[in-house]
PyMOL commands that place a pseudoatom at each C-alpha (Angstrom):
pseudoatom trace, name=CA, resn=MET, resi=1, chain=A, elem=C, hetatm=0, pos=[-18.898, 11.038, -20.452]
pseudoatom trace, name=CA, resn=SER, resi=2, chain=A, elem=C, hetatm=0, pos=[-17.974, 14.684, -22.210]
pseudoatom trace, name=CA, resn=GLN, resi=3, chain=A, elem=C, hetatm=0, pos=[-16.834, 16.072, -24.971]
pseudoatom trace, name=CA, resn=ARG, resi=4, chain=A, elem=C, hetatm=0, pos=[-13.570, 16.950, -24.957]
pseudoatom trace, name=CA, resn=LYS, resi=5, chain=A, elem=C, hetatm=0, pos=[-12.770, 20.581, -25.294]
pseudoatom trace, name=CA, resn=PRO, resi=6, chain=A, elem=C, hetatm=0, pos=[-10.031, 21.435, -28.106]
pseudoatom trace, name=CA, resn=ILE, resi=7, chain=A, elem=C, hetatm=0, pos=[-6.204, 21.526, -26.685]
pseudoatom trace, name=CA, resn=LYS, resi=8, chain=A, elem=C, hetatm=0, pos=[-5.326, 25.789, -27.477]
pseudoatom trace, name=CA, resn=HIS, resi=9, chain=A, elem=C, hetatm=0, pos=[-1.490, 24.989, -26.227]
pseudoatom trace, name=CA, resn=ILE, resi=10, chain=A, elem=C, hetatm=0, pos=[0.154, 21.951, -27.046]
pseudoatom trace, name=CA, resn=TYR, resi=11, chain=A, elem=C, hetatm=0, pos=[2.834, 22.797, -24.443]
pseudoatom trace, name=CA, resn=TYR, resi=12, chain=A, elem=C, hetatm=0, pos=[2.382, 25.085, -21.725]
pseudoatom trace, name=CA, resn=PRO, resi=13, chain=A, elem=C, hetatm=0, pos=[-0.165, 27.848, -21.392]
pseudoatom trace, name=CA, resn=GLU, resi=14, chain=A, elem=C, hetatm=0, pos=[2.005, 30.629, -20.273]
pseudoatom trace, name=CA, resn=GLU, resi=15, chain=A, elem=C, hetatm=0, pos=[5.155, 32.353, -22.407]
pseudoatom trace, name=CA, resn=ARG, resi=16, chain=A, elem=C, hetatm=0, pos=[8.679, 32.262, -20.192]
pseudoatom trace, name=CA, resn=ARG, resi=17, chain=A, elem=C, hetatm=0, pos=[9.305, 35.684, -18.495]
pseudoatom trace, name=CA, resn=GLY, resi=18, chain=A, elem=C, hetatm=0, pos=[12.387, 37.158, -18.219]
pseudoatom trace, name=CA, resn=LEU, resi=19, chain=A, elem=C, hetatm=0, pos=[15.894, 34.853, -17.891]
pseudoatom trace, name=CA, resn=VAL, resi=20, chain=A, elem=C, hetatm=0, pos=[16.073, 31.275, -18.082]
pseudoatom trace, name=CA, resn=LYS, resi=21, chain=A, elem=C, hetatm=0, pos=[17.472, 30.327, -14.591]
pseudoatom trace, name=CA, resn=ARG, resi=22, chain=A, elem=C, hetatm=0, pos=[18.952, 27.620, -13.510]
pseudoatom trace, name=CA, resn=PRO, resi=23, chain=A, elem=C, hetatm=0, pos=[17.461, 27.729, -10.312]
pseudoatom trace, name=CA, resn=GLY, resi=24, chain=A, elem=C, hetatm=0, pos=[19.210, 24.547, -9.312]
pseudoatom trace, name=CA, resn=LEU, resi=25, chain=A, elem=C, hetatm=0, pos=[17.305, 22.592, -5.671]
pseudoatom trace, name=CA, resn=GLY, resi=26, chain=A, elem=C, hetatm=0, pos=[14.685, 23.644, -3.640]
pseudoatom trace, name=CA, resn=LEU, resi=27, chain=A, elem=C, hetatm=0, pos=[11.538, 24.364, -5.532]
pseudoatom trace, name=CA, resn=ILE, resi=28, chain=A, elem=C, hetatm=0, pos=[8.453, 22.855, -4.243]
pseudoatom trace, name=CA, resn=HIS, resi=29, chain=A, elem=C, hetatm=0, pos=[5.934, 20.446, -6.177]
pseudoatom trace, name=CA, resn=VAL, resi=30, chain=A, elem=C, hetatm=0, pos=[2.195, 20.102, -5.330]
pseudoatom trace, name=CA, resn=CYS, resi=31, chain=A, elem=C, hetatm=0, pos=[0.337, 17.625, -6.399]
pseudoatom trace, name=CA, resn=TYR, resi=32, chain=A, elem=C, hetatm=0, pos=[-3.117, 16.957, -5.701]
pseudoatom trace, name=CA, resn=GLY, resi=33, chain=A, elem=C, hetatm=0, pos=[-6.649, 15.458, -6.761]
pseudoatom trace, name=CA, resn=GLN, resi=34, chain=A, elem=C, hetatm=0, pos=[-8.941, 12.894, -6.737]
pseudoatom trace, name=CA, resn=GLY, resi=35, chain=A, elem=C, hetatm=0, pos=[-7.531, 11.136, -9.066]
pseudoatom trace, name=CA, resn=VAL, resi=36, chain=A, elem=C, hetatm=0, pos=[-4.820, 8.116, -9.147]
pseudoatom trace, name=CA, resn=GLY, resi=37, chain=A, elem=C, hetatm=0, pos=[-1.066, 8.935, -9.825]
pseudoatom trace, name=CA, resn=LYS, resi=38, chain=A, elem=C, hetatm=0, pos=[-0.115, 11.407, -7.210]
pseudoatom trace, name=CA, resn=SER, resi=39, chain=A, elem=C, hetatm=0, pos=[2.178, 9.026, -5.655]
pseudoatom trace, name=CA, resn=THR, resi=40, chain=A, elem=C, hetatm=0, pos=[2.969, 6.777, -8.845]
pseudoatom trace, name=CA, resn=ARG, resi=41, chain=A, elem=C, hetatm=0, pos=[4.701, 10.239, -9.850]
pseudoatom trace, name=CA, resn=SER, resi=42, chain=A, elem=C, hetatm=0, pos=[6.324, 10.798, -6.423]
pseudoatom trace, name=CA, resn=VAL, resi=43, chain=A, elem=C, hetatm=0, pos=[7.738, 7.424, -6.623]
pseudoatom trace, name=CA, resn=GLY, resi=44, chain=A, elem=C, hetatm=0, pos=[9.321, 8.146, -10.338]
pseudoatom trace, name=CA, resn=LEU, resi=45, chain=A, elem=C, hetatm=0, pos=[10.648, 11.451, -9.255]
pseudoatom trace, name=CA, resn=ALA, resi=46, chain=A, elem=C, hetatm=0, pos=[12.489, 9.817, -6.141]
pseudoatom trace, name=CA, resn=ILE, resi=47, chain=A, elem=C, hetatm=0, pos=[13.760, 7.204, -8.584]
pseudoatom trace, name=CA, resn=ARG, resi=48, chain=A, elem=C, hetatm=0, pos=[14.936, 9.410, -11.382]
pseudoatom trace, name=CA, resn=ALA, resi=49, chain=A, elem=C, hetatm=0, pos=[16.491, 11.528, -8.560]
pseudoatom trace, name=CA, resn=ALA, resi=50, chain=A, elem=C, hetatm=0, pos=[18.113, 8.926, -7.162]
pseudoatom trace, name=CA, resn=ALA, resi=51, chain=A, elem=C, hetatm=0, pos=[19.614, 7.333, -10.244]
pseudoatom trace, name=CA, resn=SER, resi=52, chain=A, elem=C, hetatm=0, pos=[20.857, 11.032, -10.874]
pseudoatom trace, name=CA, resn=GLY, resi=53, chain=A, elem=C, hetatm=0, pos=[22.969, 10.697, -7.661]
pseudoatom trace, name=CA, resn=LEU, resi=54, chain=A, elem=C, hetatm=0, pos=[20.632, 12.967, -5.175]
pseudoatom trace, name=CA, resn=ARG, resi=55, chain=A, elem=C, hetatm=0, pos=[19.992, 11.553, -1.611]
pseudoatom trace, name=CA, resn=VAL, resi=56, chain=A, elem=C, hetatm=0, pos=[16.282, 11.316, -1.780]
pseudoatom trace, name=CA, resn=PHE, resi=57, chain=A, elem=C, hetatm=0, pos=[13.956, 10.985, 1.499]
pseudoatom trace, name=CA, resn=PHE, resi=58, chain=A, elem=C, hetatm=0, pos=[10.757, 9.371, 1.288]
pseudoatom trace, name=CA, resn=VAL, resi=59, chain=A, elem=C, hetatm=0, pos=[8.198, 9.825, 4.004]
pseudoatom trace, name=CA, resn=GLN, resi=60, chain=A, elem=C, hetatm=0, pos=[4.505, 8.338, 3.789]
pseudoatom trace, name=CA, resn=PHE, resi=61, chain=A, elem=C, hetatm=0, pos=[1.611, 9.979, 5.418]
pseudoatom trace, name=CA, resn=MET, resi=62, chain=A, elem=C, hetatm=0, pos=[-1.510, 8.494, 6.539]
pseudoatom trace, name=CA, resn=LYS, resi=63, chain=A, elem=C, hetatm=0, pos=[-0.570, 4.851, 4.483]
pseudoatom trace, name=CA, resn=SER, resi=64, chain=A, elem=C, hetatm=0, pos=[0.698, 1.871, 6.112]
pseudoatom trace, name=CA, resn=GLY, resi=65, chain=A, elem=C, hetatm=0, pos=[4.074, 1.319, 4.434]
pseudoatom trace, name=CA, resn=ASP, resi=66, chain=A, elem=C, hetatm=0, pos=[2.679, -2.031, 2.862]
pseudoatom trace, name=CA, resn=SER, resi=67, chain=A, elem=C, hetatm=0, pos=[2.250, -0.104, -0.741]
pseudoatom trace, name=CA, resn=ALA, resi=68, chain=A, elem=C, hetatm=0, pos=[4.231, -2.561, -3.255]
pseudoatom trace, name=CA, resn=GLU, resi=69, chain=A, elem=C, hetatm=0, pos=[6.548, 0.284, -4.064]
pseudoatom trace, name=CA, resn=VAL, resi=70, chain=A, elem=C, hetatm=0, pos=[8.214, 0.491, -0.807]
pseudoatom trace, name=CA, resn=LYS, resi=71, chain=A, elem=C, hetatm=0, pos=[10.248, -2.419, -1.320]
pseudoatom trace, name=CA, resn=THR, resi=72, chain=A, elem=C, hetatm=0, pos=[11.554, -0.609, -4.347]
pseudoatom trace, name=CA, resn=LEU, resi=73, chain=A, elem=C, hetatm=0, pos=[12.125, 2.247, -2.715]
pseudoatom trace, name=CA, resn=SER, resi=74, chain=A, elem=C, hetatm=0, pos=[14.074, 0.755, 0.566]
pseudoatom trace, name=CA, resn=SER, resi=75, chain=A, elem=C, hetatm=0, pos=[15.957, -0.756, -1.760]
pseudoatom trace, name=CA, resn=THR, resi=76, chain=A, elem=C, hetatm=0, pos=[17.575, 1.934, -4.085]
pseudoatom trace, name=CA, resn=LYS, resi=77, chain=A, elem=C, hetatm=0, pos=[20.799, 3.605, -3.562]
pseudoatom trace, name=CA, resn=ASN, resi=78, chain=A, elem=C, hetatm=0, pos=[20.334, 6.795, -2.645]
pseudoatom trace, name=CA, resn=ILE, resi=79, chain=A, elem=C, hetatm=0, pos=[16.879, 6.766, -1.422]
pseudoatom trace, name=CA, resn=ILE, resi=80, chain=A, elem=C, hetatm=0, pos=[15.921, 6.178, 2.181]
pseudoatom trace, name=CA, resn=TYR, resi=81, chain=A, elem=C, hetatm=0, pos=[12.284, 5.258, 2.964]
pseudoatom trace, name=CA, resn=ARG, resi=82, chain=A, elem=C, hetatm=0, pos=[10.074, 5.863, 6.062]
pseudoatom trace, name=CA, resn=CYS, resi=83, chain=A, elem=C, hetatm=0, pos=[6.422, 5.639, 7.348]
pseudoatom trace, name=CA, resn=PRO, resi=84, chain=A, elem=C, hetatm=0, pos=[5.784, 5.662, 11.167]
pseudoatom trace, name=CA, resn=GLY, resi=85, chain=A, elem=C, hetatm=0, pos=[4.247, 2.211, 11.267]
pseudoatom trace, name=CA, resn=LYS, resi=86, chain=A, elem=C, hetatm=0, pos=[0.299, 0.851, 10.620]
pseudoatom trace, name=CA, resn=HIS, resi=87, chain=A, elem=C, hetatm=0, pos=[-2.538, 3.534, 9.768]
pseudoatom trace, name=CA, resn=PRO, resi=88, chain=A, elem=C, hetatm=0, pos=[-5.814, 2.662, 10.101]
pseudoatom trace, name=CA, resn=PHE, resi=89, chain=A, elem=C, hetatm=0, pos=[-8.214, 4.761, 7.713]
pseudoatom trace, name=CA, resn=ILE, resi=90, chain=A, elem=C, hetatm=0, pos=[-10.203, 7.660, 9.308]
pseudoatom trace, name=CA, resn=LEU, resi=91, chain=A, elem=C, hetatm=0, pos=[-13.654, 6.709, 9.211]
pseudoatom trace, name=CA, resn=SER, resi=92, chain=A, elem=C, hetatm=0, pos=[-16.373, 8.596, 9.812]
pseudoatom trace, name=CA, resn=LYS, resi=93, chain=A, elem=C, hetatm=0, pos=[-15.527, 8.914, 13.812]
pseudoatom trace, name=CA, resn=GLY, resi=94, chain=A, elem=C, hetatm=0, pos=[-12.880, 11.437, 12.265]
pseudoatom trace, name=CA, resn=PRO, resi=95, chain=A, elem=C, hetatm=0, pos=[-9.286, 10.917, 13.567]
pseudoatom trace, name=CA, resn=GLN, resi=96, chain=A, elem=C, hetatm=0, pos=[-8.176, 9.056, 16.536]
pseudoatom trace, name=CA, resn=ALA, resi=97, chain=A, elem=C, hetatm=0, pos=[-4.919, 9.250, 18.418]
pseudoatom trace, name=CA, resn=VAL, resi=98, chain=A, elem=C, hetatm=0, pos=[-2.993, 7.276, 15.994]
pseudoatom trace, name=CA, resn=HIS, resi=99, chain=A, elem=C, hetatm=0, pos=[-3.742, 9.539, 13.377]
pseudoatom trace, name=CA, resn=TYR, resi=100, chain=A, elem=C, hetatm=0, pos=[-2.219, 12.417, 15.075]
pseudoatom trace, name=CA, resn=GLU, resi=101, chain=A, elem=C, hetatm=0, pos=[1.040, 10.178, 16.851]
pseudoatom trace, name=CA, resn=HIS, resi=102, chain=A, elem=C, hetatm=0, pos=[1.597, 8.823, 12.889]
pseudoatom trace, name=CA, resn=ALA, resi=103, chain=A, elem=C, hetatm=0, pos=[1.816, 13.022, 10.875]
pseudoatom trace, name=CA, resn=GLU, resi=104, chain=A, elem=C, hetatm=0, pos=[3.850, 14.186, 14.075]
pseudoatom trace, name=CA, resn=GLU, resi=105, chain=A, elem=C, hetatm=0, pos=[6.695, 11.341, 13.649]
pseudoatom trace, name=CA, resn=ALA, resi=106, chain=A, elem=C, hetatm=0, pos=[6.303, 11.673, 9.666]
pseudoatom trace, name=CA, resn=LEU, resi=107, chain=A, elem=C, hetatm=0, pos=[6.488, 15.751, 9.926]
pseudoatom trace, name=CA, resn=TRP, resi=108, chain=A, elem=C, hetatm=0, pos=[9.580, 14.940, 12.416]
pseudoatom trace, name=CA, resn=TYR, resi=109, chain=A, elem=C, hetatm=0, pos=[11.292, 12.654, 9.508]
pseudoatom trace, name=CA, resn=ALA, resi=110, chain=A, elem=C, hetatm=0, pos=[10.730, 14.780, 6.834]
pseudoatom trace, name=CA, resn=GLN, resi=111, chain=A, elem=C, hetatm=0, pos=[12.241, 17.995, 8.846]
pseudoatom trace, name=CA, resn=ARG, resi=112, chain=A, elem=C, hetatm=0, pos=[15.359, 15.751, 10.127]
pseudoatom trace, name=CA, resn=ALA, resi=113, chain=A, elem=C, hetatm=0, pos=[15.442, 14.842, 6.312]
pseudoatom trace, name=CA, resn=ALA, resi=114, chain=A, elem=C, hetatm=0, pos=[15.440, 18.646, 5.133]
pseudoatom trace, name=CA, resn=LYS, resi=115, chain=A, elem=C, hetatm=0, pos=[17.940, 19.673, 8.087]
pseudoatom trace, name=CA, resn=GLU, resi=116, chain=A, elem=C, hetatm=0, pos=[20.458, 16.658, 7.902]
pseudoatom trace, name=CA, resn=GLY, resi=117, chain=A, elem=C, hetatm=0, pos=[21.207, 17.622, 3.780]
pseudoatom trace, name=CA, resn=ALA, resi=118, chain=A, elem=C, hetatm=0, pos=[18.588, 15.583, 1.830]
pseudoatom trace, name=CA, resn=ASP, resi=119, chain=A, elem=C, hetatm=0, pos=[18.601, 16.663, -2.024]
pseudoatom trace, name=CA, resn=VAL, resi=120, chain=A, elem=C, hetatm=0, pos=[14.705, 15.951, -2.661]
pseudoatom trace, name=CA, resn=VAL, resi=121, chain=A, elem=C, hetatm=0, pos=[12.454, 15.325, 0.151]
pseudoatom trace, name=CA, resn=ILE, resi=122, chain=A, elem=C, hetatm=0, pos=[9.142, 13.353, -0.488]
pseudoatom trace, name=CA, resn=CYS, resi=123, chain=A, elem=C, hetatm=0, pos=[6.408, 13.780, 1.351]
pseudoatom trace, name=CA, resn=ASP, resi=124, chain=A, elem=C, hetatm=0, pos=[3.589, 11.172, 0.379]
pseudoatom trace, name=CA, resn=GLU, resi=125, chain=A, elem=C, hetatm=0, pos=[-0.262, 12.341, 1.551]
pseudoatom trace, name=CA, resn=LEU, resi=126, chain=A, elem=C, hetatm=0, pos=[0.925, 15.271, 3.694]
pseudoatom trace, name=CA, resn=LEU, resi=127, chain=A, elem=C, hetatm=0, pos=[-1.846, 17.111, 1.902]
pseudoatom trace, name=CA, resn=SER, resi=128, chain=A, elem=C, hetatm=0, pos=[-4.675, 14.805, 3.008]
pseudoatom trace, name=CA, resn=ALA, resi=129, chain=A, elem=C, hetatm=0, pos=[-2.843, 14.855, 6.312]
pseudoatom trace, name=CA, resn=LEU, resi=130, chain=A, elem=C, hetatm=0, pos=[-4.226, 18.437, 6.124]
pseudoatom trace, name=CA, resn=VAL, resi=131, chain=A, elem=C, hetatm=0, pos=[-7.318, 17.974, 4.751]
pseudoatom trace, name=CA, resn=PHE, resi=132, chain=A, elem=C, hetatm=0, pos=[-8.118, 15.352, 8.253]
pseudoatom trace, name=CA, resn=GLU, resi=133, chain=A, elem=C, hetatm=0, pos=[-6.846, 18.319, 10.156]
pseudoatom trace, name=CA, resn=VAL, resi=134, chain=A, elem=C, hetatm=0, pos=[-4.211, 15.920, 11.500]
pseudoatom trace, name=CA, resn=LEU, resi=135, chain=A, elem=C, hetatm=0, pos=[-1.438, 18.663, 10.645]
pseudoatom trace, name=CA, resn=SER, resi=136, chain=A, elem=C, hetatm=0, pos=[-2.090, 21.780, 10.019]
pseudoatom trace, name=CA, resn=VAL, resi=137, chain=A, elem=C, hetatm=0, pos=[-1.327, 24.013, 7.058]
pseudoatom trace, name=CA, resn=GLN, resi=138, chain=A, elem=C, hetatm=0, pos=[0.731, 26.271, 8.685]
pseudoatom trace, name=CA, resn=ARG, resi=139, chain=A, elem=C, hetatm=0, pos=[2.804, 23.274, 9.669]
pseudoatom trace, name=CA, resn=ALA, resi=140, chain=A, elem=C, hetatm=0, pos=[3.087, 22.354, 6.537]
pseudoatom trace, name=CA, resn=LEU, resi=141, chain=A, elem=C, hetatm=0, pos=[4.034, 25.913, 5.575]
pseudoatom trace, name=CA, resn=ASN, resi=142, chain=A, elem=C, hetatm=0, pos=[7.187, 26.075, 7.728]
pseudoatom trace, name=CA, resn=LEU, resi=143, chain=A, elem=C, hetatm=0, pos=[8.196, 23.052, 5.957]
pseudoatom trace, name=CA, resn=ILE, resi=144, chain=A, elem=C, hetatm=0, pos=[8.020, 24.719, 2.473]
pseudoatom trace, name=CA, resn=ALA, resi=145, chain=A, elem=C, hetatm=0, pos=[9.968, 27.631, 4.602]
pseudoatom trace, name=CA, resn=ARG, resi=146, chain=A, elem=C, hetatm=0, pos=[12.690, 25.400, 5.404]
pseudoatom trace, name=CA, resn=CYS, resi=147, chain=A, elem=C, hetatm=0, pos=[12.980, 23.382, 2.049]
pseudoatom trace, name=CA, resn=ARG, resi=148, chain=A, elem=C, hetatm=0, pos=[13.105, 26.952, -0.517]
pseudoatom trace, name=CA, resn=GLY, resi=149, chain=A, elem=C, hetatm=0, pos=[15.733, 26.717, -2.010]
pseudoatom trace, name=CA, resn=LYS, resi=150, chain=A, elem=C, hetatm=0, pos=[17.596, 24.350, -0.294]
pseudoatom trace, name=CA, resn=VAL, resi=151, chain=A, elem=C, hetatm=0, pos=[15.549, 21.281, -0.271]
pseudoatom trace, name=CA, resn=GLU, resi=152, chain=A, elem=C, hetatm=0, pos=[13.684, 19.739, -3.676]
pseudoatom trace, name=CA, resn=LEU, resi=153, chain=A, elem=C, hetatm=0, pos=[10.394, 19.354, -1.959]
pseudoatom trace, name=CA, resn=VAL, resi=154, chain=A, elem=C, hetatm=0, pos=[6.866, 17.165, -2.950]
pseudoatom trace, name=CA, resn=LEU, resi=155, chain=A, elem=C, hetatm=0, pos=[4.136, 17.096, -1.184]
pseudoatom trace, name=CA, resn=THR, resi=156, chain=A, elem=C, hetatm=0, pos=[1.233, 14.826, -2.330]
pseudoatom trace, name=CA, resn=GLY, resi=157, chain=A, elem=C, hetatm=0, pos=[-2.465, 14.159, -1.618]
pseudoatom trace, name=CA, resn=ILE, resi=158, chain=A, elem=C, hetatm=0, pos=[-6.271, 14.678, -2.278]
pseudoatom trace, name=CA, resn=ASP, resi=159, chain=A, elem=C, hetatm=0, pos=[-6.424, 18.422, -1.654]
pseudoatom trace, name=CA, resn=ALA, resi=160, chain=A, elem=C, hetatm=0, pos=[-4.377, 21.482, -1.715]
pseudoatom trace, name=CA, resn=PRO, resi=161, chain=A, elem=C, hetatm=0, pos=[-5.295, 24.466, -0.109]
pseudoatom trace, name=CA, resn=PRO, resi=162, chain=A, elem=C, hetatm=0, pos=[-4.927, 27.674, -1.405]
pseudoatom trace, name=CA, resn=GLU, resi=163, chain=A, elem=C, hetatm=0, pos=[-1.707, 29.291, 0.565]
pseudoatom trace, name=CA, resn=ILE, resi=164, chain=A, elem=C, hetatm=0, pos=[0.042, 25.468, -0.306]
pseudoatom trace, name=CA, resn=GLN, resi=165, chain=A, elem=C, hetatm=0, pos=[-0.684, 26.137, -3.704]
pseudoatom trace, name=CA, resn=ALA, resi=166, chain=A, elem=C, hetatm=0, pos=[0.605, 29.573, -3.532]
pseudoatom trace, name=CA, resn=ALA, resi=167, chain=A, elem=C, hetatm=0, pos=[3.625, 28.659, -1.743]
pseudoatom trace, name=CA, resn=ALA, resi=168, chain=A, elem=C, hetatm=0, pos=[3.916, 25.909, -4.473]
pseudoatom trace, name=CA, resn=ASP, resi=169, chain=A, elem=C, hetatm=0, pos=[6.518, 26.263, -7.890]
pseudoatom trace, name=CA, resn=TYR, resi=170, chain=A, elem=C, hetatm=0, pos=[4.402, 23.071, -9.593]
pseudoatom trace, name=CA, resn=VAL, resi=171, chain=A, elem=C, hetatm=0, pos=[1.341, 22.530, -8.831]
pseudoatom trace, name=CA, resn=THR, resi=172, chain=A, elem=C, hetatm=0, pos=[-0.222, 19.994, -10.579]
pseudoatom trace, name=CA, resn=GLU, resi=173, chain=A, elem=C, hetatm=0, pos=[-4.156, 19.050, -9.854]
pseudoatom trace, name=CA, resn=PHE, resi=174, chain=A, elem=C, hetatm=0, pos=[-4.534, 14.976, -10.869]
pseudoatom trace, name=CA, resn=CYS, resi=175, chain=A, elem=C, hetatm=0, pos=[-8.481, 14.977, -12.371]
pseudoatom trace, name=CA, resn=GLN, resi=176, chain=A, elem=C, hetatm=0, pos=[-10.454, 11.595, -12.066]
pseudoatom trace, name=CA, resn=ILE, resi=177, chain=A, elem=C, hetatm=0, pos=[-12.614, 10.953, -15.030]
pseudoatom trace, name=CA, resn=LYS, resi=178, chain=A, elem=C, hetatm=0, pos=[-13.848, 7.110, -14.431]
pseudoatom trace, name=CA, resn=HIS, resi=179, chain=A, elem=C, hetatm=0, pos=[-12.136, 4.757, -11.888]
pseudoatom trace, name=CA, resn=PRO, resi=180, chain=A, elem=C, hetatm=0, pos=[-13.560, 0.574, -11.401]
pseudoatom trace, name=CA, resn=TYR, resi=181, chain=A, elem=C, hetatm=0, pos=[-13.633, 1.225, -7.590]
pseudoatom trace, name=CA, resn=TYR, resi=182, chain=A, elem=C, hetatm=0, pos=[-16.986, 2.865, -8.321]
pseudoatom trace, name=CA, resn=LYS, resi=183, chain=A, elem=C, hetatm=0, pos=[-18.098, -0.414, -10.535]
pseudoatom trace, name=CA, resn=GLY, resi=184, chain=A, elem=C, hetatm=0, pos=[-17.089, -2.809, -7.340]
pseudoatom trace, name=CA, resn=HIS, resi=185, chain=A, elem=C, hetatm=0, pos=[-13.639, -3.357, -7.703]
pseudoatom trace, name=CA, resn=MET, resi=186, chain=A, elem=C, hetatm=0, pos=[-11.108, -3.306, -4.540]
pseudoatom trace, name=CA, resn=ALA, resi=187, chain=A, elem=C, hetatm=0, pos=[-7.564, -2.401, -5.566]
pseudoatom trace, name=CA, resn=ARG, resi=188, chain=A, elem=C, hetatm=0, pos=[-4.935, -4.619, -6.350]
pseudoatom trace, name=CA, resn=LYS, resi=189, chain=A, elem=C, hetatm=0, pos=[-1.345, -4.740, -5.065]
pseudoatom trace, name=CA, resn=GLY, resi=190, chain=A, elem=C, hetatm=0, pos=[0.666, -3.618, -8.177]
pseudoatom trace, name=CA, resn=ILE, resi=191, chain=A, elem=C, hetatm=0, pos=[-1.573, -1.368, -9.796]
pseudoatom trace, name=CA, resn=GLU, resi=192, chain=A, elem=C, hetatm=0, pos=[-3.288, 0.773, -7.234]
pseudoatom trace, name=CA, resn=TYR, resi=193, chain=A, elem=C, hetatm=0, pos=[-1.273, 0.032, -3.995]
for i in range(1, 193): cmd.bond("trace and resi %d" % i, "trace and resi %d" % (i + 1))
show_as sticks, trace
zoom trace
């Protein structure tokens, strides 16, 4: 393991510039990386927002809708959960028709939610759909433009192209240092999914 670097800044690495603002809703969050916790963060944000009275729309891209959090999301007041359905893993042979159909339907749900008055739209794994090229970066940028200044938008996934990072207000990279998967452990319901 690498040696830890000393912490230079305890809180935020940048000075606040200009006047303190109350922007309201409409900021863009990007959570990406190889590390675990991206979906968990977005679920936590959904619950926090819903408990504050905000209308939350949570849509999963590239997932099958059978993760343990789905039960809580589906039964929580102020949260609407959507997943287009079963989604096979994209293996070495690349995306199949079902992957494109799933991504199109999930994007349609997100666009509709933004149009119909959601306060928060969470697109779990949309960034991964960009990595596997089942959605284009331009379509993600269009969704960002549609939400900016009106709807809080959260995008998660394994990587975030520079254009997406540039368009975001929050960018958080999750960095995996160690994971039991590489020692042969299977994912556990309630912990990893």
